[in-house]
N, C-alpha and C positions, 0 to 999 in steps of 0.2 A: 546068394545075394536074393534080396527080396524083391517083388515086381513090385514098380508103383503103382499106387491108384488113383484113376482122375473120380473128383466129386462133382456132380455136374446136374443140371435139371435134365430129366427124362424127355430130354429135348435134341437135335441137332445143336443149334444154337452156335456159339462160341468155341464150346465143348468139341465140336465135328473136327475142327482141324486138327486138334490133337489127336485125338481117334485116328483121324487117320495117318497122321503120321508114325504114330503107332503100329497100323496097319502095313506102309509101308516098309518099313525098320522089320516089320514081322517081332515086332518086341512086343514080349507078355506084358499083360496089365489089367489091374481089375477095375469095373466100368461102373462105378456106384453110381445110379442116377437116384435121382431124390425128386419125387412128384413135388409137385406146385405147393400143394394143399400141408405138404409135410415140414415146405423149407423155413419158416417158422419156428421148429420145433429142433433143428437141425442144432447142431455145435457153434455154428458161426453165424447164427442168428443173433445172438447178443452180442454182433459188431457191428449190425446193419444202423440202419437210420429208425426213429421210434415213430416217424411218420414220413409222410413221399417228400416233406420240403425238408427236413433232414437229411432225407437219404438224396436228396437233387442236390445239398451243400456238400455231402459226402464223395459224389461220383464228381464235383465240379472240382473237391480237391486230388482226389484220387484223378482224374484226366488231366489236369495241371502238372502232377508230377509225372505221370506217363510224356506226357507232350517233351517236359522239363529230361529226363532220361533219355528219351529219344535223341535229344538235341546233345545229350553228352555221348552217346554211342558213338553217335554222326562225328564229334569230335575225336575220339580215338579209331576212326577208321584207317589211317593211316599209321598205327600205332600208340603206344603210352609214349613213345619219346617224340612226337610232332608237338613240341612242345607250343609251335607257333599256334596250330590248332586248339589247343585245350586254355593255351591264354587265352585266345579270343572268347572260348564259351566261358573261363572265369570273371571274364572282364567287361561279355556284354550278354548272352544268352543267359548265365546264370542270375544275374542280377534283375532282367526283368523279369523271368520266372518265379524268383525270392519274393520281389516285391509284390506280386500277384496272393502270393501264397503268404506274406504277411497280413496285407490286408483281409485276406479271404479268415483266416485264425484269429486275427483281431476282432473282427466283426460278429464272427461265429460259434469263435471257444469262448470256455470257462475254464480254470483253475489248471491250467495247461494241456488243456486238449484240444483238439484243432474244431470241433463239429459239437457245440453241446456241454455238457458238464463229466461223460463219462469216455472211456476206450471206446473208439470206433475203428472202423477196417481202414477210415481215414488217415487216422493216426499212425498205423502201421506201415501203410504207403507214405507217410511223409519224414517216418522214420527212418525209415529205409533208402530216402530222396536225401535227405540231408548226409544221410552217412558214405552216401557215393560220392556227392558236391566235395565232402569235407566239411570239418565241425570249423574251420579258419575262417567260412564264408560265412560265419553266422552276427558277428558284430553287429549289424548295421541291421539285424531282426531278432530283436529280443524276443517276439510269439512264437515263431521259429525256435530260437534257442529254450524258451522255456518248453516247449511240446517237446523235445528232443529227449529231455530233462527228466520229465513228467513218465512221457512213456517207457523211457528207460529204466525205471525202476517199478513198471507194473510186473505183479504175478506174472511167472512164468515165461514175461519176455528178458525178467531181468538172469532167471534162467540161464534160458535160451543163448543170451550175448555170452556171460560167462563161458557156455559150452561146445559153441558152435566152434568151425575152424574158423581162424583166419585168413582173409584172404586179401589183395590189396584191392580189390576191383568188385 
């Protein structure tokens, strides 16, 4: 089995928690550090914002998705059979966050993308969030539905969806 690779800035930042976890587990990994002046040339840079304003919108979508997924994990804390907690999440938390995300995509997206007219990391995060919540939840959110459809057919993503292991969560 090959060892994992951590790709992060040449700094401690958020990557340091992951490095510490590898150290605590005494696990081998590759620590690939990228200098700040080289970051825009790295392969993920094409999914970042084209300017500071677009990056701010991308961050807003990502942070909202992370908050929603945090609520989802909390609802599963007693196990996937705790229907009361899961239904509370689907009836209360999910609509709250999906309403926010729908407005963000409607205001800032175009052609099925969450922010601007091209695929960004916000689209990947939103796609994953929608998949975790379940497609059956999208009937009231046409922009989110269009985003999921658009992202699912993007080169690379469509291939990954077909090849990835299928898991419930």
